Residue, then its C-alpha position, 0 to 999 in steps of 0.5 A: m500500500l502506498e503511503h502519501l507524503n505529499d502529492a508528488l511523493c509516496v513510500s511503500r512498506f515491505a515487511r520482513q521478519e525482523n525489520h521493514l524495508w521501504a521504497c520511495y515513488k514519484p508520479s510517472p511522467d508517462c501517466t495519461d490517466q488524470k484520475r489515477k496516478t501511476w507511480k514509478p520507484v525512485t529508490t531501491l528497497l531501503s531500511t527505515t534508517d536509510m529511507e529517513h536519510y534519503l528523504r532528509q537529503n533530498y526533500q528537506e524543504d517539505s519536512i518529508s522526513e518527519k512525515f515518513a518518521y510518523i508513518s514508519t512508527h504507526 
């Protein structure tokens, strides 16, 4: 299931036995359906810590890492 961080970014959780892995997605520029976005991955599977680091480095202006921290703990 995709968890939306904002209109242009979302993450998805992949459950593992001892931890969770995450992937980050952006809307696909090839999408022609206006009602339903098609998302393309922008990262490989990352640990929770690595995803927090990736988001802090690349999306610091929107407090995205804080939104991800909330999602990752609930």
